[in-house]
Structure formats: structure tokens, C-alpha cells
N, C-alpha and C positions, 0 to 999 in steps of 0.2 A: 912949683909945678908939680914937683916928684910928690911932695906932700899931698898935694890936692889930688892928685890921682890915686894915692894910696887910701886917702879917706873914701874916694867914689868907689874904689874896689871893693873895701871894707863894707861900706852901705850896702851895695849889691849881694855880696857875700850874707851879710846878715839877713837881707830880704829873702833871699834863696833858703837860708836855713829856717826862716819863720814858715815860708811856703811850704817846705819839705815836711816840717813837723805837724803844720795842720791836716796836710795831706795823709801823713801816717795815722793821726789820730783818728781822723775821718774814716780812713781804711779799718782800722783797729774797730772802730764802733760798727762799720758796716758788716764785718766778719762777725762780731758778736750777736748781731741782728739776725745774720743768716744761720749762725750756730743754734739758734734756739729750736727746740724741738716742736714739731709742727703742732702739737695740742697745747703750746705755751702762747699765749697771747703777750703783745709788747707791755700790756698795763699790769700783769702779774697774774692774771685770771687763765682760766683754762677752757679748752673746748674739747668735743669730742674727736675721734678718729676720722669721721667724715666731714669735720670741718664746722659742724654746726653746735651750736650751743643752746639751752633751752630758754627760748625768749619769750615764755608766756607772761603777758602783761597783765598789771592788775585790772584791766578791763575784763580781759578773758576770766580771769578769776572770780570776778563779780558775776559775769554771765554764768559761769558753772553754778555757783552758788545760788542764784535765781532758779535755775532749771532744776536743781536738786530740792529745793521746797516742796516739790510734790512726790519727791521718793522717799520712802521710810525704810530703811535697811535694819531688819531686826537681828539682834545676836542671837545666837544659838550656843548651847551647852554642849559642845562636842565630848564624846567620850575621851578619857583620859587614862594614862597607865602609869605606874610608879615606876621612875628609874631603876634600872637593874644594878644597884649599888655594889652587888658582888662582882659584877664586870668591871664597872667604872672604879672601883678601888683596887682592883688587881690589874691596873692599866700596864704594867709592863709586860702582862701575859696575853693581852688581848687586843685586837683591833675593833673599835666600835664606834658609833656615832649615836648621841643623844640629842633628840629635837627637844628643844625649851619653849619653843613657839615662836611665830612669826619668823625672822631671820636668824635667830640665834640658836646656835649648834655647840655642844660639846664633842671635839673631834679627837679621839685618842689613837695614835698609829704606832704605839708602844714604844718609840722615842721620846715624843712629848705630848702633853696635853694642851689642847688648843681650844680656847671659847673665840666664836665667832659672832660678831654683831651681838654681844650680850646686852640683853634688855630684861631686867626682873622686876622693875618698879610699876607703879600703877598707871601712869599716863606717858604718851610720846609728844610731849610739851614742855615748852621752855616755863611753864606755869604748872603749880599743882592743883589747881582748882578749875582748869579749864584745858581743853584740847582731846585730843583722841585717847579715849580710857580703855585700857585693857577690859575685855569681857570673857577671857579665859585666862585663869591664874597662870603664871610662869611654871612650866612643867618639872621645875627643881627650885628649892630653896638655895638662895646664894651661899647660907652657911653650910651647906652639904656638899657643894663643889669640893672635889680632890684638888689637889695642888695644881697650880695652873701656870704652866711654862711662857704661853704666848696668849695675848689677847689680839686678834686681828680684826680692825675697824674698816668696813668697806667704803664709808663716807660719812658726812657729819648730820644726816637728817636726824630728826628727834627718836625715830623709830629704829634708829640702827646704831647710834651712839648715845647713850643715857649716861649722864653725869652720874648720879648717884651709884650706879652699878660700877662703872669704870673706877671711881674713887674708893668704893669698897675693897676693889681688886687689888688697886695699888697699896691701900693702906694694909690690907692684909699680909700682902708680902712685896717687898722692894725688889726681888728678883723676877718678879713676873714682867716680861718684855711686852710692850705694846707696839703692836705693828700699825702704822698709820699711814695715809696716803700724803703726798707732797702737799705742804701748806698747813698741816693739821697739828705738827708737834708744837707750834706755839700754844694753841689752845689747852693742851695737854699740861705743857710746862707752867702755864698761868693757874692752871687748876693743882699745881704742885704734884703734879704725875710726870716722873723726870726718866723713868728708864723707858724711853721711846725711841723708835726707829722709824723714820720718815722714807718713804719709797716713792719713786716716779714709775709711771709704766715700764715695765719690763726689767724694773729694779729686782735685785736678787739678794736674799741672805740665806744663810746655811745656820741652822739650829740645831745641835744635838743630832747630826745626820740626816735632819730633814732639809731639804732644799725649798725655798719659798720663793714663789715670784709673784709680783703685784700686776696685774693683767687689765687690758683695757675694756671696759664695758660702756654703754652710752647711758650717761645720766646727768646729773648735776649736783650742785654742793649750795647750801644756805643753811645759816642757823638763825639768821635775823634779816632785816630789810636791807642793808648795805652791803653784805658779804657773799652776794651771789658769786659763785665759780671761782672763790678766791683759794679754796681748796679742792684738789683732785678727788676723783672716785674711782672705783674700779672693783676686781674681783680677786681672790686668793688662790693660788694654785699650789699645793704641797705634795711632795712625793720623796719618799725613802725607799729602803730595800724591800719595805712590806706592802708599800700601798700608795695609791696617789689618789687625790682628793682636790676638787675645785668648787670654791663658794662665789656664786656671781654677784652676791651683794644686791642691788637693785640696778634694773637695765630695761631699756627697750630692746627691740630685736635688731640687730645689724649683722654685717658680716664678720665684727670682730671674733665670734665664735670659731670661724673657720680659720682665722689667722691663729688664734691661740692653739687649735689643735695641730694646725702646721708647724708651729713653733716648738710646742712643748708635748705634742703627742696625745692620744686618747687617754682619759683617766678611768680609773676603776669606778669611781663615783663622783657625782656631779650634784650639788644643791642649786636648784634653778628655782627662781620665783615664778609663780603662777596667779598670783590674785594682785588686786588693787589695779584695776585696768578699765574702769569704765566712769565716765565716758570716753569712748576712743579718741574722739577728736580733741580729747585734753590730755588724755593719759598715755596714748600710743607712744610718744616720744620716750617716755620714762620708764613704762612697765609693759611686759609682754602678757599676753592673755594665753590661755593654755595651749592653744593651737600653735602660737609663736613660741612657747617654752618647749613643746617637742620638737619644733624645728631646731631650735638651739641645741637640744639634746642630741639630735641627727648630726648637726654640723660639728659638735665636739666629739663625736663618734665615743661618748661615754659608754661605760658597759652596763651602769644602772645610774639612775637618777632620783632625787628626792624632790618633790615639790615643796616649797616653803612661800613665805610670804603672804599667809592666808590664816584665817582663823584666829586672830588674836585683836587686832584692833579695826574699826570700822574707819576705814581713810577713803574709800571711793562707793561706788552707787551699786554695784553689783550685789546681788544676795551673798551672804558670808560663805554659803556652802556651794554656790554656783562652780567656784574654781576647781574644786575637787572631782564636781561631776562632769563638768566639761572635760577635764582631763581624761577621764575613763572613756568618755564620747569618743573624743579625738583618738585615742589609742585603739579603740575598736574600728574606727575608720581607716585607720592605716595599720593595722595588724601589728600592732606593738604589744608585746606580752606584758600582762599586768605586773609581772614582777621586775619588769624593765625601769619602769617610770612610776613610782609609787608614793604616797605620802604615808607620814608616819603620825601616830596618836600623840598630842602632847603630854610630854615625859617619857616617850617611848625609846627605849636603848635598842639600837640595831647592832647585833654580832656581825661584823663584816669577814670573817674568817670562813 
């Protein structure tokens, strides 16, 4: 009887140990789920700070393609300007920014040289023979770039992440650091680009006295049919003892800009997208029009802003010169000075001191 009692007791203890273990494993899993950042989905994809993802369907895409058959957007040869290589090559002495075209900038803050969303090739496409074709040449040749310390990529769309360009930069110098959104490092490593730092929203890294923060904006990601939102998107904020600058990448209008200003304070200069916004029913989620871009400028409390994401590829339905014309109209309505929010010529170098 004593032995039977011991066996019964041991069985019950064993049963309670199993229950306790299961409970703790479940509790640990629940804690893991709870601790995921709000913009992380359980399936490993990402969403925007307002909880929404770009859910445009193929049906809507086909609808837009039908509608735009009657729209003929003509390219324009905009005036260009030769980059100021005297300033560019004397980068330790000057604060400057050079617009290469679309969302591509060379930003030099005396401490480091930074390339943002560099695109120097002919098409914004996975294919070399079809897809959006550049109608304005890159404002600078790749071979004439100075030493590049940092390449910052806002997201993986083909007009912002160009394989040939980043591969050239990586092959030219293994010291160049590539800053990318969460989930995108794997793509770089697969292409034998190894000096990569991957950041989540509000992630921070310091490089040669420049503090760099990856900030949230409203957009989405994909390079194919089956990888939508599997990597993150965002803007890049730079600050050192000389200057502060933010590049917003690609974005629709949201309150993210107010939150950025609240957390990181106002900036000296912002690069804000103003193009690729028509039709609004399809593009409003992803791209701001000039009026929304000005509101973003106001929300950020930036001292000055450069309008970008125009004049290079025909991506949407508005005339290619409409973004810069509407920007001027909206500034006039709101009494914003011309030199507060402006555009550069392709290749133009702006001295920031």
C-alpha cells in the first residue's frame, strides 16, 4: 500500500510538472507575441504606424492600367547643371548636397559622405529591356563620385534600390557601409554585398560623429510578386555638430512627420517627395502630392526643404513638370518663401553653409 501510494503521488507530481511546463511555454510564447513591435506582423511582414498596409489588388492595378490608356505623359528635357566638383571633392571643408535625380542625393556633412537611394542606371525595373526608363540622365557619373562612407536605402522598390548601382559601390570599396531597412540585409548578402547594417524604425547608429536614425513613413515594399512587405521602408535622419538632414524616401502623408519632429526635433534640411501622385485614388496611400509635401514640411518644422521624386522616370499619370509647378502654386497660397521649399536642377550642388 505504501508503494502504491508513492506511485500515485509520483504520477500526480509528474502530471503537475507537465502542466506547469506547458503553462510556462504558453506564457513565454504569449509574452513573445506581445513584445513584437506594433508594426511587425506575426507572419514576418510589416505594416505602417497607423496599422494599415498597402493592400492594392491586381484588380485595382488592372483598373488603373485601363484608365491610363488614354493618358499620354510626355517626357521633358529639364535644364541640368554640372556638379560642383570643387566643393564635392573638398568635402571635409564644405557642407553640401547634390541632387543626382529622382530620390538620389549625395549629402556631405564634413564628417562623412552619404549617398541616398542611389540610382544611376537606365531603368527602374527588374528587366533591362522593359519598365520605367530614365528620360533625364543621372546628374553625376558613378565614376566621378568621391569616397562614399555610407549608402542609405529607404526601401526596396526598383526606383530606390538599383542592383547595378549598389553593386558598383560595394565593389569599388568594401569600406562603404550600406544602411538598409529591417528584412533587406539578406538581399544584399545574396548579392555579395556584406558590409550592411539593418535597422528597424527608430533604430540608431553612429558613424564618424554622425548620428543616424531610421524613421517611420507610410509606404510598402516589394521587388516581386510574393515578397510584399517582407522588408521594411522608412526615411533617414542624419545629425552631427554641423548640420541635420532628413530624407523621407517614398511616403504618403501621415502624422509620422509630427512624431519625427517630436522625437528628433526640427531639421536644417529635408528632402521631401513631391511627384508620382496621380491618380489619387490609387497613389494617395503611397505618394504625396505637392500640397501634402508642404504640410509634411510644416509638420517637420524644417528650416528648408528640397522637392524630390520627380523629373526622372514616368511612373504615374501627372505631367512631368506638374509637381514643380504645383509646388510653386501651393507655396504662394500659403505664403511660404521660395527659398524655403525649392527644387534643384539635375546635377546641381547646393552649398549649405
